C-alpha positions in Angstrom: 29.7 89.3 166.1 26.8 89.9 168.4 25.1 86.6 167.9 26.8 85.3 170.9 24.4 87.2 173.4 25.1 88.3 176.8 23.6 85.7 179.1 20.9 88.0 180.5 19.6 88.6 176.9 19.2 85.1 175.6 15.9 84.4 177.5 14.1 87.5 176.4 15.3 87.3 172.8 14.1 83.5 172.7 10.8 84.6 174.2 10.4 87.5 171.7 11.4 85.1 168.8 8.7 82.7 170.1 6.2 85.6 170.3 7.1 86.4 166.6 6.0 82.9 165.3 3.0 82.5 167.7 0.2 82.9 165.2 -1.8 80.9 162.6 -2.4 78.1 165.1 0.9 78.6 167.0 4.6 77.8 165.9 5.1 75.0 163.5 7.2 71.9 164.4 10.0 73.2 162.1 9.9 76.7 163.8 10.0 75.2 167.4 12.7 72.9 166.4 14.9 75.6 165.0 14.3 77.9 167.9 15.4 75.2 170.2 18.4 74.5 168.2 19.4 78.1 168.6 19.0 77.8 172.4 20.9 74.6 172.6 23.8 75.1 170.0 24.1 78.8 169.5 23.6 80.1 172.9 24.2 76.9 174.8 21.2 77.3 177.0 19.5 73.9 176.7 17.9 74.6 180.1 15.6 76.9 178.4 12.8 74.8 176.7 10.7 76.4 173.9 7.8 74.3 175.2 8.0 76.1 178.8 8.7 79.7 177.6 6.1 82.4 177.6 6.1 84.5 174.5 6.6 88.3 174.7 5.1 90.9 172.6 7.0 93.2 170.3 7.0 96.2 172.7 8.3 93.8 175.5 11.1 92.6 173.4 12.1 96.1 172.2 12.1 97.2 175.9 14.6 94.3 176.9 17.0 95.2 173.9 18.8 98.5 174.2 21.3 98.3 171.5 20.9 98.2 167.7 23.3 95.3 167.0 21.4 93.0 169.4 18.1 94.2 167.9 19.5 93.2 164.4 20.3 89.8 165.6 16.8 89.2 167.0 15.3 90.6 163.7 17.2 88.5 161.3 16.8 85.5 163.3 13.1 86.1 163.5 13.0 86.6 159.7 14.7 83.2 159.3 12.1 81.6 161.6 9.3 83.5 159.7 10.4 82.0 156.4 10.2 78.5 158.0 6.4 78.6 158.1 4.8 76.4 155.3 2.5 77.4 153.9 3.1 80.9 154.6 0.3 83.0 156.2 -0.6 86.8 156.2 -0.8 86.6 160.0 2.9 85.4 160.2 4.1 88.1 157.7 2.2 90.8 159.6 3.6 89.6 163.0 7.2 89.8 161.7 6.5 93.2 160.5 5.1 94.3 163.9 8.2 93.0 165.6 10.6 94.7 163.2 8.7 98.1 163.8 8.9 97.7 167.4 12.7 97.0 167.3 13.2 100.0 164.9 15.0 97.8 162.4 14.7 97.1 158.8 16.5 94.6 156.3 16.2 93.4 152.8 14.6 90.2 154.1 11.8 92.5 155.8 11.3 94.4 152.6 10.6 91.1 150.7 8.3 89.9 153.5 6.5 93.1 153.7 5.8 93.3 150.0 4.9 89.6 149.9 2.0 90.6 152.5 1.0 93.8 150.8 1.3 92.9 147.0 1.8 89.1 146.9 4.4 86.7 145.7 5.1 88.3 142.5 6.2 91.5 144.0 8.3 89.7 146.5 9.9 87.8 143.8 10.7 91.0 142.0 12.2 92.5 145.2 14.4 89.4 145.5 15.6 89.8 142.0 16.4 93.4 142.3 18.3 93.0 145.6 20.3 90.1 144.1 21.2 92.1 141.1 22.3 95.0 143.2 24.6 93.1 145.3 25.9 90.6 142.5 29.1 92.8 141.9 29.7 93.2 145.7 29.4 89.5 146.3 31.8 88.5 143.4 35.4 87.5 143.6 37.5 90.6 144.3 40.6 89.2 142.7 39.1 89.5 139.2 39.5 92.9 137.2 35.8 92.9 136.4 33.4 91.9 139.1 30.6 91.2 136.5 31.0 88.0 134.5 29.9 87.8 130.9 26.4 86.1 130.5 27.3 85.6 126.7 30.7 84.4 126.4 32.8 81.7 128.5 35.9 83.0 130.2 38.7 80.6 129.2 41.4 82.7 130.9 39.5 82.3 134.2 39.2 78.6 133.7 42.8 78.3 133.1 43.7 80.2 136.3 41.5 77.8 138.3 42.8 74.7 136.4 46.3 76.0 137.4 45.5 75.2 141.2 46.2 71.7 140.2 49.9 72.7 140.3 49.7 73.8 143.9 50.7 71.8 146.9 48.4 68.9 147.7 47.0 70.4 150.9 46.5 73.8 149.5 43.1 75.9 149.3 43.4 75.9 145.6 43.7 72.1 145.3 40.7 71.7 147.7 38.6 73.9 145.6 39.3 71.7 142.6 38.2 68.6 144.7 35.0 70.5 145.7 34.1 71.0 142.1 34.7 67.4 141.2 32.8 66.2 144.3 29.7 68.1 143.5 29.8 68.1 139.8 30.0 71.6 139.3 31.6 73.1 136.2 34.6 75.5 136.7 33.5 79.0 136.8 34.1 80.5 133.4 33.6 77.1 131.4 30.1 78.1 130.6 28.7 81.6 129.9 27.1 82.8 133.0 26.7 86.2 134.7 27.1 84.5 138.1 30.5 83.0 137.5 32.5 85.5 139.6 30.0 85.2 142.3 30.3 81.4 142.1 34.1 81.5 142.7 33.9 83.7 145.9 31.0 81.6 147.1 32.7 78.3 146.5 35.9 79.3 148.0 33.8 80.2 151.0 32.3 76.9 151.1 35.8 75.2 151.1 37.3 77.5 153.8 34.1 77.2 156.0 34.1 73.5 155.4 30.3 73.4 154.5 29.1 71.2 151.8 26.8 72.3 148.9 23.6 70.7 150.1 20.4 72.7 150.4 20.7 72.9 154.2 24.3 73.7 153.8 23.7 76.5 151.6 21.5 78.3 154.2 24.0 77.5 156.9 26.8 78.9 154.8 25.0 82.2 154.4 24.1 82.3 158.0 27.9 81.6 158.8 28.9 84.5 156.6 26.3 86.8 158.3 27.6 85.7 161.6 31.1 86.6 160.6 30.0 90.1 159.8 26.6 91.8 159.8 26.5 93.9 156.6 24.2 94.4 153.7 26.3 92.0 151.4 26.0 89.1 153.8 22.4 89.9 154.6 21.6 89.6 150.8 23.3 86.3 150.8 21.2 85.0 153.6 18.0 86.3 152.0 19.0 84.6 148.6 19.5 81.2 150.4 16.3 81.5 152.4 14.0 82.3 149.4 15.7 79.6 147.3 16.1 76.8 149.6 13.6 77.5 152.5 10.7 79.7 151.4 10.8 78.1 147.9 8.8 80.8 146.3 11.5 82.1 144.1 15.1 81.4 143.2 17.5 84.4 143.3 19.7 82.3 141.2 18.1 81.5 137.9 20.1 78.5 137.4 18.7 76.8 140.6 15.1 75.5 141.2 13.7 76.4 144.6 13.6 73.8 147.3 11.1 73.7 150.0 11.7 73.2 153.8 15.4 72.5 153.7 15.6 73.4 157.4 12.7 70.9 158.4 14.8 68.2 160.0 16.7 68.0 163.3 19.9 67.8 161.4 19.4 70.9 159.4 18.2 72.8 162.4 21.5 71.8 164.3 23.5 72.8 161.3 22.1 76.2 161.1 22.5 76.9 164.7 26.0 75.5 164.9 27.2 77.3 161.9 26.0 80.5 163.2 28.1 79.8 166.3 31.2 78.9 164.3 30.8 82.0 162.0 30.6 84.3 165.1 33.9 82.9 166.3 35.7 83.9 163.2 38.2 86.8 163.4 37.3 88.3 160.2 35.0 87.8 157.1 36.9 85.7 154.5 34.0 85.5 152.0 35.2 88.4 150.1 39.0 88.3 150.3 41.2 87.9 147.5 40.9 84.1 147.2 43.5 83.7 144.5 46.0 85.2 146.8 45.1 82.6 149.5 44.9 79.5 147.1 48.6 78.5 147.3 48.3 78.2 151.3 47.6 75.2 153.0 43.8 75.1 153.8 44.6 74.5 157.4 46.7 77.8 157.6 43.9 79.8 155.9 41.5 78.5 158.4 43.8 79.2 161.3 44.2 82.8 160.0 40.6 83.4 160.2 40.0 81.3 163.2 37.6 78.9 161.5 36.9 76.3 164.2 36.4 72.7 163.3 32.7 71.6 163.6 31.7 70.4 166.9 29.8 67.5 165.4 31.0 66.9 161.8 28.5 65.7 159.3 29.6 63.4 156.4 26.8 65.0 154.4 27.0 68.7 155.2 30.6 69.2 156.0 33.7 68.7 154.0 37.6 68.7 154.2 37.7 68.1 158.0 38.7 64.4 158.1 42.5 65.3 157.9 43.4 68.9 157.1 46.9 67.9 156.3 45.7 66.0 153.2 42.3 67.8 152.7 42.9 68.4 149.0 43.6 64.8 148.3 40.3 63.5 149.9 
């Protein structure tokens, strides 16, 4: 996808992103660090130092970017940087709106940000809930007959299907998923009544194939990875849900999770986000909503090869998983 910008566009996009966070006393340490990580690890331009760049105004950025896909890349990266200001300020929210208007783009993230500015955090939270509910069936496991799980009854048949992965070959995707659930202490989807169970299954399969752990920084990185695989409203909604839950921290799109704050406020988290954006961009197709039951018997390494999921350049024992030895991933 277009996250891997033409070399001539990297500097103007970076300068525009810097301009979009130059308010309320200037960019925060976290925002500067994340922008530098994008330069270093997504666009491979460590020669461009945020400290030496001159920010450009919304109109200048719009004039430098002629095509809509590149404008959307700049916009959604800008919104990610915007949500990394703590505490949030009206000046930051208004500046993000100004850049979006100049670029002629919109997004679910912008809608939340705009209403946060105009009507306060309660309205922004209501927006998040509505967007999450709208995209819930579209983000759920497509191999299930009904995309909406029951919020009142467990699903023993679904649990039995997932438990059946234990009979698959050791290095299979299905076996790796069972290890994932055991490693993070998550119940198998369907064991407990939850309206999100079908979303969980698709989401967790995506974690395993991408090889990204279920940490707070990993959740944002995974959603960014998905958006980098394919820019569409479904993946955009996933990025929004991760940002408001694990970074902005003002609301959880998922009622079973308590919001975290500043999950990206560390050098390792900034690197993880930037490098996973690059890995996602390199994928040949979006595997987050394929029929994962059909893929479950295949070796995890073969599934990754099918979608061109590259090995992390700098693997983290905390934020990555199933990369030590793909031949025995499900046994690790």
